[in-house]
N, C-alpha and C positions, 0 to 999 in steps of 0.2 A: 781220356788217357787210360792206358793199360799198364798196370805194374808188371814189369818183366821180371819174373822170378826163376823160370826154368824152361828148358826146352820142351818138357813134357806138356806144358800148358799151351804150346804152339803146335803140337803134333798134327792135328787136323788141318790147321792153317798152312803148315809147311807142305803137307800132302797137296792141298789145293794150289798152293804157289808153284809146286813142281809140275802139276798138270796144266796150269794156265800158261798163256803166252804173255808173260810179263817182262817188261824192260824197266830196270831201275836206273834213273838218272840222278847223278850226284848234283846237288845244288850248292851246298857248303856242309861243313862238318855237322853232323846230326841232322841234316835236312835233305830230303829226297823227294823226287816225283816218281811215282810208279805208274807206268803206262800199260794198260791192257791192250795189247796189239790187235786182238780180235775185235774189240769194240771201239778202240781209240780213246777210251775213257782215261782221264788222268786223275791220280789221287796223291795228295800231299801227305807225306809221312815225316814226322819229327821225333827225335829222341832227346831226352834230358835226364839229368840226375838231380835229385833233391834229397837232402839229408842221407846221402849214401844209397838211396834207392833209385833204380833205373825204371824209366817210363818211356812208353812210346804211344804215339797217337796217329790216327789216320782220319781223313774226312769222309771215308766211305760209310755206307749204312751201318755196318757191323762196328767200325771203329767209333762212330758216334754213340754207340750203345755200350762202349767200353769192352768190347769182345775182341779177342785176338783174331786178326783177319789176315788174309794171304798177302796183302800189301805190306803190312808191318813185318810179317815173316820174310818176305823177299828182300825188303830194305834192310832188315836187321842183319841178314847174312852179309850184305855189302858193307854195312856199318861196322860190324865186327872185324871184317878184313882190313878196312881202312884204319880203324882204331889200333889194331895190332901192328900194322905197318908204322903208324905214328910212334908207337912205343918202342919200335925197333926190334920186334920179334919175327 
C-alpha cells in the first residue's frame, strides 16, 4: 500500500501514465482495473481510507514494493473525478 499524501510524490508516475497507453476500468467505488493497451497486461488498483489517511495499492511490481506507480496515478485521476461527482462538486 502507498500512503497518498501529495501530487508531488506521484510526479514521475503521472508522467509515465501520460506517456503510456493505459485504460482505466471502473469496477466499483475505490476499485479499478488498469489495462496497458500496448501489452494487454491488467493491474488491480484499490484505494481506501484508514484513520483519515488515504492509501492506494496496485499489484504491479512497483506497487508490491509500495512505490507510486503509473497505474495508481492513472486510476487516482479517475477516482478523484468520481469522488468529486459523488460529493456533488
